[in-house]
C-alpha positions in Angstrom: -36.7 176.2 -60.0 -35.8 179.5 -61.5 -32.1 179.7 -62.1 -30.3 183.0 -62.1 -27.6 183.3 -64.8 -24.1 183.6 -63.4 -20.6 182.5 -64.2 -19.1 180.5 -61.4 -15.9 181.9 -59.9 -12.9 179.7 -60.4 -11.8 178.2 -57.1 -8.4 179.8 -57.3 -9.7 183.2 -58.2 -10.3 184.3 -54.6 -9.4 187.9 -55.5 -9.6 190.8 -53.1 -12.9 192.6 -53.8 -13.2 196.4 -53.8 -13.0 197.6 -50.2 -16.1 199.4 -48.9 -16.6 202.3 -46.6 -17.8 199.9 -44.0 -14.3 198.3 -43.7 -12.3 198.9 -40.6 -9.6 201.5 -41.2 -7.5 201.2 -38.0 -4.1 199.7 -38.4 -4.7 197.5 -35.3 -7.7 195.8 -36.9 -6.0 194.8 -40.1 -5.2 191.3 -39.2 -6.2 188.3 -41.3 -9.7 188.4 -39.8 -10.3 192.0 -40.7 -9.0 191.6 -44.2 -11.5 188.7 -44.8 -14.3 190.7 -43.2 -13.6 193.5 -45.7 -13.8 191.1 -48.6 -16.9 189.3 -47.3 -18.8 192.5 -46.7 -18.0 193.8 -50.2 -18.9 190.4 -51.8 -22.1 190.1 -49.9 -23.2 193.6 -50.9 -22.5 192.7 -54.5 -24.4 189.5 -54.4 -27.3 190.3 -52.1 -27.4 194.0 -51.1 -29.2 194.7 -47.8 -29.4 191.0 -46.8 -27.7 189.3 -43.9 -24.1 188.2 -44.6 -24.0 184.4 -44.7 -20.9 182.4 -43.7 -20.9 178.6 -43.3 -19.2 175.6 -41.7 -19.9 171.9 -42.2 -19.3 169.2 -39.6 -20.0 165.5 -39.8 -20.9 163.9 -36.5 -19.5 160.5 -37.6 -17.4 160.2 -34.4 -15.7 162.6 -31.9 -15.5 166.0 -33.5 -11.8 166.9 -32.9 -9.7 170.0 -32.7 -8.8 169.9 -36.3 -12.5 170.0 -37.2 -12.8 173.1 -34.9 -10.9 175.1 -37.4 -13.8 174.6 -39.8 -15.9 176.5 -37.3 -13.5 179.0 -35.8 -12.3 180.5 -39.1 -15.8 181.7 -40.2 -16.8 182.4 -36.6 -14.0 184.9 -36.2 -14.8 186.6 -39.6 -18.5 186.6 -38.7 -17.9 188.1 -35.3 -15.8 190.9 -36.9 -18.6 191.7 -39.3 -21.1 191.8 -36.4 -18.8 194.2 -34.5 -19.1 196.5 -37.5 -22.9 196.5 -37.2 -23.9 194.1 -39.9 -26.4 191.2 -39.5 -24.6 187.9 -40.0 -25.7 184.3 -40.1 -23.1 181.7 -39.3 -24.5 178.4 -40.5 -23.2 175.1 -39.3 -24.5 172.3 -41.4 -24.5 169.1 -39.4 -23.9 166.5 -42.1 -25.9 164.0 -40.1 -27.5 162.5 -43.2 -24.0 161.2 -44.3 -23.5 157.5 -44.4 -22.0 155.7 -41.4 -18.6 154.6 -42.8 -16.9 152.7 -40.0 -17.0 152.1 -36.3 -14.5 154.6 -34.7 -12.0 153.1 -32.4 -12.0 154.0 -28.7 -15.6 155.2 -28.4 -17.0 154.0 -25.0 -20.2 152.1 -25.3 -19.5 150.6 -28.8 -18.2 147.3 -30.1 -17.9 145.5 -33.4 -21.7 145.0 -33.5 -22.1 148.7 -34.6 -20.5 147.6 -38.0 -24.0 146.2 -39.0 -25.1 149.9 -39.4 -22.4 150.9 -41.9 -24.1 152.5 -44.9 -27.1 154.0 -42.9 -27.5 157.7 -42.3 -25.7 158.8 -39.1 -29.1 159.7 -37.6 -30.3 156.1 -38.1 -27.4 154.5 -36.2 -27.9 153.8 -32.5 -26.0 156.1 -30.0 -23.2 154.4 -28.0 -24.6 152.4 -25.1 -25.5 154.5 -22.1 -25.9 157.7 -24.1 -28.9 159.9 -23.4 -29.2 160.9 -27.0 -31.5 159.2 -29.6 -28.9 158.4 -32.2 -25.2 158.4 -33.2 -25.2 161.9 -34.7 -27.0 163.6 -31.8 -24.5 162.0 -29.4 -21.5 163.6 -31.0 -23.3 166.8 -32.0 -24.1 167.4 -28.3 -20.4 167.5 -27.2 -19.5 169.9 -30.0 -22.5 172.2 -29.2 -21.4 172.3 -25.6 -17.9 173.3 -26.5 -19.0 176.0 -29.0 -21.2 177.5 -26.3 -18.3 177.7 -23.9 -16.2 179.3 -26.7 -18.8 182.0 -27.4 -19.6 180.8 -30.9 -23.0 182.0 -32.1 -24.4 179.9 -35.0 -27.5 178.6 -36.7 -27.4 174.8 -36.8 -28.9 173.0 -39.8 -29.6 169.3 -39.7 -29.2 167.8 -43.1 -31.3 164.9 -42.1 -34.1 167.3 -41.3 -33.6 169.2 -44.6 -33.7 166.1 -46.8 -36.4 164.1 -45.0 -38.8 167.1 -44.8 -38.5 167.8 -48.5 -36.8 171.2 -48.2 -34.4 170.4 -51.0 -37.0 168.7 -53.3 -36.8 171.4 -56.1 -33.0 171.3 -55.9 -32.9 167.5 -56.2 -35.3 167.6 -59.2 -33.2 170.3 -60.8 -30.0 168.3 -60.3 -31.6 165.3 -61.9 -32.8 167.3 -64.9 -29.3 168.7 -65.3 -27.4 165.4 -64.6 -25.8 165.5 -68.0 -24.3 168.9 -67.3 -23.1 167.8 -63.9 -21.6 164.6 -65.3 -19.8 166.6 -68.0 -18.1 168.8 -65.3 -17.2 165.7 -63.2 -15.9 163.9 -66.3 -13.2 166.6 -66.7 -11.6 165.4 -63.5 -12.3 161.7 -63.7 -9.9 161.4 -66.7 -7.1 163.5 -65.1 -4.0 161.7 -63.9 -3.2 161.8 -60.2 -0.6 164.4 -59.3 3.0 163.3 -59.1 4.1 161.6 -55.9 6.3 164.5 -54.9 3.3 166.9 -55.2 1.2 164.5 -53.2 3.8 164.5 -50.5 3.7 168.3 -50.4 0.0 168.3 -49.7 0.4 166.1 -46.7 1.1 167.6 -43.2 4.7 168.0 -42.4 4.3 166.7 -38.9 2.8 163.4 -38.0 1.1 164.9 -34.9 -1.2 167.0 -37.1 -4.9 166.4 -37.3 -6.7 166.4 -40.6 -8.9 169.4 -40.1 -10.6 168.9 -43.4 -12.4 165.8 -42.1 -14.9 168.1 -40.4 -16.5 168.6 -43.8 -17.7 165.1 -43.8 -18.0 163.5 -47.1 -14.9 164.6 -48.9 -14.2 161.0 -49.9 -17.7 160.2 -51.1 -18.3 159.0 -54.7 -19.7 161.5 -57.2 -22.7 159.4 -58.3 -21.0 157.9 -61.4 -21.1 154.2 -62.3 -24.8 153.4 -62.6 -25.8 151.0 -65.4 -28.5 153.4 -66.6 -26.2 156.4 -66.8 -25.1 159.1 -64.4 -27.4 160.1 -61.5 -26.3 162.6 -58.8 -28.8 161.2 -56.3 -28.5 158.2 -54.0 -31.5 156.6 -52.2 -31.3 154.8 -48.9 -32.7 151.3 -49.3 -36.3 150.8 -48.2 -35.4 147.3 -46.9 -32.0 147.6 -45.1 -31.8 151.4 -44.8 -28.4 151.6 -46.3 -27.0 153.6 -49.2 -25.6 150.5 -51.1 -27.9 151.3 -53.9 -27.7 151.9 -57.6 -30.1 154.0 -59.6 -31.1 152.1 -62.7 -33.7 154.4 -64.3 -35.2 157.9 -64.0 -38.0 159.6 -65.8 -37.8 163.4 -65.9 -41.5 163.8 -66.7 -43.0 161.6 -64.0 -39.9 161.9 -61.6 -40.1 158.1 -61.2 -36.8 156.7 -60.1 -35.9 153.0 -59.9 -33.1 151.7 -57.7 -31.7 148.4 -56.6 -29.9 147.6 -53.4 -26.6 145.8 -54.1 -26.7 144.3 -50.6 -30.0 142.6 -50.4 -31.3 142.9 -54.0 -34.3 145.0 -53.0 -35.7 147.0 -55.9 -38.1 149.9 -55.6 -39.6 152.6 -57.9 -40.5 155.9 -56.3 -41.4 159.4 -57.3 -38.9 162.1 -56.4 -41.8 164.5 -56.0 -42.7 162.5 -52.9 -39.7 160.5 -51.9 -37.5 161.9 -49.1 -35.2 158.9 -48.2 -32.1 159.9 -50.1 -29.7 162.7 -50.8 -27.6 164.3 -53.5 -24.0 162.9 -53.7 -21.5 165.1 -51.9 -19.9 166.8 -54.8 -23.3 168.0 -55.9 -24.8 168.4 -52.4 -22.2 171.0 -51.2 -22.5 173.5 -54.1 -26.3 173.1 -54.1 -26.3 174.3 -50.5 -24.0 177.2 -51.3 -26.6 178.4 -53.8 -29.6 177.6 -51.6 -28.3 179.4 -48.5 -26.5 182.2 -50.3 -23.2 181.4 -48.6 -20.6 184.1 -49.2 -17.7 182.7 -47.0 -16.8 179.2 -46.2 -13.3 177.8 -45.7 -12.1 174.4 -46.9 -9.5 171.9 -45.7 -6.4 170.9 -47.5 -8.0 167.8 -49.0 -10.2 170.1 -51.1 -7.3 171.8 -52.9 -6.4 169.1 -55.4 -7.9 168.7 -58.9 -11.3 167.0 -58.7 -11.8 167.8 -55.0 -15.3 168.7 -53.9 -14.5 172.4 -53.4 -12.9 172.9 -56.8 -15.5 170.9 -58.6 -18.2 172.6 -56.6 -17.0 175.9 -57.9 -18.3 174.9 -61.4 -21.3 172.9 -60.3 -22.7 175.8 -58.2 -23.5 177.7 -61.3 -26.0 175.0 -62.4 -28.0 175.9 -59.2 -27.7 179.6 -60.0 -25.2 180.4 -57.3 -21.5 181.4 -56.8 -18.7 179.7 -55.0 -18.0 181.3 -51.6 -14.9 183.2 -50.8 -12.9 181.0 -48.5 -9.3 180.1 -47.6 -7.8 176.7 -47.5 -7.0 176.0 -43.9 -4.1 174.0 -42.6 -3.7 171.2 -40.1 -3.9 171.5 -36.3 -1.3 169.6 -34.4 -1.4 168.1 -30.9 1.8 168.1 -28.9 3.2 164.6 -28.5 0.4 162.8 -30.5 0.6 160.8 -33.7 -1.6 162.0 -36.6 -5.2 160.7 -36.2 -8.6 161.1 -37.6 -11.9 161.2 -35.8 -12.6 157.6 -37.0 -9.4 156.2 -35.4 -10.1 157.2 -31.8 -8.1 158.8 -29.1 -8.0 162.2 -30.7 -8.7 165.2 -28.5 -11.9 167.2 -28.9 -12.7 170.8 -28.1 -14.2 169.7 -24.8 -11.0 167.8 -23.9 -9.0 171.0 -24.5 -11.5 173.1 -22.5 -11.0 170.8 -19.5 -7.4 172.0 -19.2 -7.5 175.5 -20.7 -9.7 178.5 -20.5 -11.9 179.3 -23.6 -9.9 182.5 -24.2 -6.7 180.5 -24.7 -8.3 178.1 -27.2 -9.8 181.0 -29.1 -6.5 182.7 -29.2 -4.7 179.7 -30.8 -7.1 179.9 -33.8 -7.2 183.7 -34.0 -3.5 184.4 -34.0 -2.6 182.2 -36.9 -3.7 182.7 -40.5 -5.9 179.8 -41.7 -3.1 178.5 -44.0 -0.7 178.3 -41.1 -0.6 175.1 -39.1 -0.2 175.2 -35.3 -0.2 172.9 -32.3 -2.4 172.6 -29.2 -0.5 171.6 -26.1 -1.7 168.8 -23.9 1.8 168.2 -22.4 4.2 170.4 -20.5 4.0 173.0 -23.3 0.7 174.2 -22.0 2.6 175.9 -19.2 4.7 177.8 -21.7 1.6 178.7 -23.7 0.0 180.2 -20.6 3.2 182.2 -19.8 3.0 183.6 -23.4 -0.6 184.5 -23.0 -0.1 186.2 -19.7 2.8 188.2 -21.1 0.6 189.3 -24.0 -2.2 190.3 -21.6 0.3 192.5 -19.7 1.6 194.1 -23.0 -2.0 194.8 -24.1 -2.7 196.4 -20.7 0.3 198.7 -20.9 0.0 199.5 -24.6 3.3 197.9 -25.7 1.8 195.0 -27.7 2.0 194.9 -31.5 -1.2 195.8 -33.4 -1.8 192.3 -34.8 -1.3 190.8 -31.4 -3.8 193.2 -29.8 -6.3 192.2 -32.4 -5.9 188.5 -31.8 -6.1 189.1 -28.0 -9.3 191.0 -28.2 -10.9 188.4 -30.5 -9.8 185.8 -27.9 -11.3 187.4 -24.8 -14.7 188.2 -26.2 -17.1 188.5 -29.1 -19.4 191.1 -30.4 -21.9 190.0 -27.7 -19.4 190.8 -24.9 -16.4 189.4 -23.0 -16.2 185.7 -22.0 -16.1 184.9 -18.3 -12.6 185.1 -17.1 -10.4 184.3 -14.1 -10.5 187.3 -11.7 -7.0 186.8 -10.5 -5.0 184.9 -13.1 -2.1 183.4 -11.3 0.6 181.7 -13.4 -0.7 178.4 -14.7 2.6 176.6 -13.9 2.3 177.8 -10.3 -1.3 176.5 -10.0 -0.3 173.3 -11.7 2.6 172.8 -9.2 0.3 173.5 -6.3 -2.3 171.1 -7.7 0.4 168.5 -8.1 1.5 168.6 -4.5 -1.9 169.1 -2.9 -3.9 166.6 -5.0 -6.9 168.9 -5.0 -7.0 169.5 -1.2 -8.7 172.9 -1.1 -7.6 173.9 2.4 -4.0 173.2 1.5 -4.4 174.9 -1.9 -5.7 178.1 -0.2 -3.0 178.0 2.4 -0.3 177.9 -0.3 -1.8 180.5 -2.6 -2.3 182.8 0.4 1.4 182.7 1.0 2.5 183.5 -2.6 2.3 187.2 -2.0 1.8 188.2 1.7 1.1 191.8 0.7 -1.9 190.7 -1.5 -2.9 187.2 -0.3 -5.5 185.0 -2.0 -8.3 184.7 0.5 -10.8 182.9 -1.6 -10.2 180.2 -4.3 -13.1 181.6 -6.3 -10.9 184.5 -7.5 -8.4 182.1 -9.1 -11.0 180.0 -10.8 -11.6 178.7 -13.5 -7.9 178.7 -14.2 -7.2 176.7 -11.0 -9.7 174.1 -12.1 -8.0 173.8 -15.5 -4.6 173.4 -14.0 -5.9 170.7 -11.6 -7.6 168.9 -14.5 -4.3 169.0 -16.5 -2.4 167.5 -13.6 -4.9 164.7 -12.9 -5.5 163.7 -16.6 -2.3 164.5 -18.5 0.6 164.0 -16.0 1.5 160.3 -15.6 1.3 159.0 -12.1 5.0 158.3 -12.1 5.7 161.9 -12.8 3.5 163.3 -10.0 5.2 164.9 -7.0 5.0 163.0 -3.7 6.6 164.8 -0.8 8.6 162.6 1.6 6.8 161.7 4.8 10.1 161.4 6.8 13.6 162.9 6.4 16.2 161.1 4.3 18.5 160.7 7.3 21.1 158.7 5.3 21.5 161.4 2.7 21.6 164.2 5.3 24.3 162.3 7.3 26.4 161.9 4.2 26.4 165.6 3.2 29.9 167.2 3.0 30.6 170.6 4.5 29.5 172.6 1.5 26.2 170.6 1.4 25.5 171.2 5.0 26.3 174.9 4.7 23.9 175.3 1.7 21.1 173.7 3.7 21.8 175.9 6.7 21.8 179.1 4.6 18.4 178.1 3.1 16.9 177.3 6.5 18.2 180.5 8.0 16.4 182.5 5.3 13.1 180.7 5.2 11.2 182.9 7.7 12.4 186.2 6.1 11.8 185.1 2.5 8.5 183.1 2.9 6.8 184.3 -0.3 7.1 183.2 -3.9 9.4 186.1 -4.9 11.3 185.8 -1.6 11.9 182.1 -1.9 12.9 182.5 -5.6 15.5 185.0 -4.4 16.7 182.7 -1.6 17.1 179.4 -3.5 19.0 181.1 -6.4 21.0 183.2 -3.9 22.4 180.4 -1.7 25.0 179.2 -4.2 26.0 182.8 -5.0 26.6 183.5 -1.3 28.6 180.3 -0.9 30.8 181.3 -3.8 31.5 184.7 -2.2 29.0 186.8 -4.3 26.0 188.9 -3.1 22.7 187.1 -3.4 21.5 190.0 -5.5 24.3 189.6 -8.1 23.0 189.3 -11.7 24.2 186.8 -14.4 26.7 189.3 -15.9 28.5 189.6 -12.5 28.8 185.8 -12.0 31.1 183.2 -13.4 29.6 180.2 -15.4 30.3 177.8 -12.5 27.5 179.4 -10.5 24.9 177.9 -12.8 26.4 174.5 -12.2 26.4 175.1 -8.4 22.7 176.1 -8.6 21.7 173.0 -10.5 23.5 170.8 -7.9 21.9 172.6 -5.0 18.4 172.3 -6.6 19.0 168.6 -7.2 19.9 168.1 -3.6 16.8 169.9 -2.4 14.5 167.9 -4.7 16.1 164.7 -3.5 15.6 165.6 0.2 12.0 166.8 -0.4 10.5 164.5 -3.0 13.1 161.8 -3.6 13.8 162.8 -7.2 16.3 165.0 -9.0 13.6 167.3 -10.5 10.1 168.5 -9.7 7.9 171.6 -9.6 9.7 175.0 -9.4 11.4 175.0 -6.0 9.9 178.2 -4.6 6.4 176.8 -5.3 7.4 173.4 -3.9 8.7 175.0 -0.7 5.5 176.9 -0.2 3.5 173.8 -1.0 5.3 171.7 1.6 5.1 174.4 4.2 7.8 176.0 6.4 7.6 173.6 9.3 7.7 170.5 7.2 10.5 171.8 5.0 12.6 172.4 8.2 11.8 168.8 9.4 12.7 167.2 6.0 15.9 169.2 5.7 17.0 168.3 9.2 16.6 171.8 10.6 
């Protein structure tokens, strides 16, 4: 293989390259995505003028591919999409590391049990799929879910199966080259094998600050794989899968550069075999050599790496030196931080129970999920809400949309918004009439998915512009219903009383009876979301001698206490609890006639 002479870039030397005339010049576009796009275009033109810009991601389908792993894809996707918007041809490669070894049986995967442990050490594509799966093997089963999610998110990519690459002999020359230069590779790796581990304090600083964070770097697959050292016959950067048991528990004992004959022994069953690497396809380069080999082979200009690749001896740092052996250069690429999940303990995809992109897309629209990854720089951690915080997140999104529409949003926020709602290929499908998520969730909570009831309530939210067809509030309505049904515990769901609480009604004092009377008297006139909001907040004001329209600055602090007491009374009489969905939405959901009956009117 011809090797082009080049000096590999040091991994920390990710300097800004000279900006080109192709870069975006508007202030609005100069968010982190645009800045990386500027650098990638310039670097691509330096390395391979006139050729497509190549960015890359790597995912290991060793189990459910989680939302931390998604950052491995979204970071280059957003940069690639910006470059496409500027008129360049871009390839976003996703290497499916499906020729990685099966390390353990992930917990919590339906259709599996302890018997899957017998496949540990085999390639992921040689492991049976979970029972009942329509897919031919373990890797394809988990790739399918991620592929579906990426399609919904508008991510355009070229998928590369590493099983297909290795078993078809695509990398044959690269493997032979690595074996010829094994002493050079070993010398680079040896620099790090003798280094002391970083001090404990430094190690702590590398860990996520919050235990709810997901290790995004696991998406790269084999970060913990050995580097090929330890063989009795010397160093070999290649590991065969055993011809007898199919596992990678093998040790290379001899290799002849002239004949390419390689001898290995399986440490599990003692099987020994001599093969010719010019013909043999049942093995792969070890991870710390495999990754930089691919950088050179594919001409990758941009690829991010997780925090586990930042320490001395990590595959990204070592790869920055090994890539030169293959005639390539290390990609530009930021280290990306962790992704957290509200209310969840830190998990990896091998431990089970960790949310995937499809899980998130069940409860939120693709635009919202894209926005979460677009609005934060790669080195900033953030959380994805599966709890009540999702309602606040949607409120924030809707406020941003309004600001973008009226021109009052900050430039960086506008850029993130536009990257969220669409790609260079066009806008993603969106909800025609995006009612507040918390309102839809409250309606879904009370109606339990009854479409007739849902339409009745939504039609009364704004009598001047009623919802007449649920299609206009979908898919947001569907997401809110899914959140209620899958993430709100049964004991927290709202159940409206079937009969009045006569005991509580009879025990009301004069002030309590008066507050109920004022509410009932105003129901007909105020039967809309805004009207009922005005009414329920206004009753305690009127009782205290103030106009219902009085603002906070005109009212004494005691009014807030009176409002809380009044709200608690209404919740108790309507749903038997002290809290519940927002009262105006709850009243609409219950319906005027039933509200009057439950409140004794």
